[in-house]
N, C-alpha and C positions, 0 to 999 in steps of 0.2 A: 914414742908409748906404742904399746902395741897391744891389742887386744886378742883374746883368743877363748876357746872354751874347754874345761875340763872333760875328760873323758867320762863318760858315766861308769858308777862303779859297777855295775849288772851288765855292762856289754862286755863280751869277749870278742878278740883279733880274729879276723878268719884265718881259716887253716893256712897253713902254708901250703907250697905245692906238692913238698915230701908226705906232709899229713894225708894230702887228699889222694896223692897216688898210693899210700899205703892203704886207705880207706877203700879203695878200689881194687886190691888184692885180697879180697875175702868174700866168702861165700855166703848169702843171706840163706835163712834157712827155705824159702821158697825155692831159690836156684838150686839149690842142694837136691830137694826134692824132685825137680823137675830136668835133672842131669841123666835119667836113668842107671842109679846107683843099685847093683843087684843086692839082693837081700840076703844075708848069710841062710842057710839051713840050720846048722847048730850054733849059734854064735855063743854059749855057753861053753861049747867045747874048746873052741877057738880062744876065747877070753882066756879060759883058765890053762890051757895049752900054755898061751904065750907069758901070764903070770908065773907061771911053776917054771919056764926056762930062764926068767929075764929077772923074777922079784924086783919088780920096779918102783921108785919112790916118787913123790910129787917132781915133778918138771922132767919125767922121763917119757920118753916117745920110744914105741918100737913098731917099727914097719916091718912087716910079714908078708912073705908072697906064696898062695895059694895056688894048688891045680883046680882042675876041675873036680874033683872029688872033697874040695875043700882041707886037702891035706898041707901044713904049711912043710915049703919047700927050700923055704930061705928067709930068715929072719935076722934083724940087728937093732939093738937098743943104743938108745945116746942120750945126752943131757942136755936141754937146749933153754938157756936162760937169756932173755932178751928186755930189753923196757919197752917196747911197744911191737905187737905181732905185726909179722909182715910176710906177706904168703911168699913173696918172690925170695925171702931169706929161706923161709922153711922148705921150699922146693928144691934150693940148691941143697938143702942139709938133707933131705930124703931122698934126692936123685944119687948125692955122694955114696949113702949107702947102701942103695940097693946097687948101684955100680963095682960095690964092692964084694958084694955077697952070691949077686947072677948075673947071667949075661940076659943082654938085651934080648926082645922079641921084636925089633923092627923090619925083621925081613918077614912077617907074616902077615896073609892078608889080613887079619882080624886077630886079636889079642884071645889066647886061649890061658893065660893065668891072671890073678886077680891081686892086687896089693889093697892090704889093708892096714890101716894104723891106729893103734891103742896109745892116747894120751894120758897120762896120771897129771893130775893136778888137785888144787884144792877147791873149795867153792859146792855148788851146786852141781848137778849132773844135767843141766840146761845150756842150751846156745848160749856161747859167749863170742866177743869178738877173736879172741885168741882160738877159738874154735873154728871159726870162718877163715881163719888164715890159715890153720892146717889141712882145711877143707879144699881152700883153694890150690895151696901147695901140692898136696895129695894127688890132685887132679890133674894138675900140669907136669908133674914128675911122671905120673904114669904114661901120660901121653908122650912124653920123651924118651921114655924107655920101653914102648912098645906093649906096655900091660893094660889090663882092665882097671879102672878106679873102683875100688871095694868100698868098705864100709869104714866109718871115722867111729871110732867108742871112744868113751871118757871112761876112766877110772877115778873116782875121788873117795874121799873118807866115807861117804853113805852109800856108795853101791856103784857097779858098773851099767852104762849106758848106751846101747846103739842107738846113734844120734839119725832119726828119720825111719828106724822101723819100731818105735814102740817097744822097745823088749830089753830089759836088762835083769840085774840081779843084785842081791846083796852081797853074795860072794863069788869071786874074790873083791875085794876093794883095798885103795889106798891105804898103806900101813907105813907111817913114820920110820918103826924098827926093822924094817925089811932090810936086810944088807943086799944092794944089788950084784948083778953076777958082775965078775971083773973079768973073767976069763975072756980073750979076744980071738976068734979063728973065723974062717970063712964057713958059711952056713953050706950044707948041702943043698946043691940045685937040682936035683932030680936026674934022670936020664936025657939025653939028647933025643930021644925019641920022642919024651914025653913032651918036649920043648917045642918041637915041631909037628905036634900034633893039629889037627882040624878043629876048628871052633865047633863046641858043644852046637847041637841042633835047636835045642830047647831054650825058649827066652825066660831070662830070668825076671823074679819080680823085681820091683823098683821102689826105693822109699818115697816116702810120702808124711805129712802131717808131722813135720820137724816144731818140735816146741822150742820158746824163744825165753832168754830170761836176760835181763839188763845188767851191764856192768860185765866186767870183766876181771881174771884171777890178777892178784899180784905178780908181777914179773922182775929180774932184777937185769942188771947188765953188769959186764965185767969190768974191771978199773981203768981199762981201755977204751969202752965204748964198745966193743966189738961183742957179738953175741957169743955165749961160750956153748962149745960142742965137745963132748965127749964119747968117743966113740965105744962101743961093746957091742960084739957080734956073738951068734950062736949057731949052734947045729943042733939039728933035729936028730 
């Protein structure tokens, strides 16, 4: 005869190694605020331009490269569906699209161009774990492509919001009736002279006071268990 104890119904098993590693690949609000992310001078113009160009729907991401005057020199949109947000997977997605639309700047002493990410999702325009994973992925992808890590922007049914800047607006916003851009082509990368210019002398303002919300938006995984990504690139 053997004796044992039934597990307490309120106790949850310890997180697996994969789950712990995944949680480590996201940036908390305080980490993002201390990362020196430059603030956009005119976020409304950037958001409106990317929205008009790509007409995103929920689960659509738009990565764009800005020059020193905040002009979009390249952008790409894609759909990313995954069961669990992982900054490593998001980094690979972003890096793949950056490599397809614009040459890297790894030979420069300091970055002269900035990459920003606009992500469309359901839910509130506050920080979630999915946002934290995208932030981690954006920062890492920028490092590997020789770019400055720029703003992370959420687009929800209620509003757009630049996380960390405290700025946002009611228009544009996510609409399920949008027809996403399906044309695929390489984006204009600007002149070689602009790509090889020196970094601007002024020091950009950085992000702080990032709001936090509990929970994360629902996400899905494809039948094979692999995150689904569809590429749509566009040129200015």
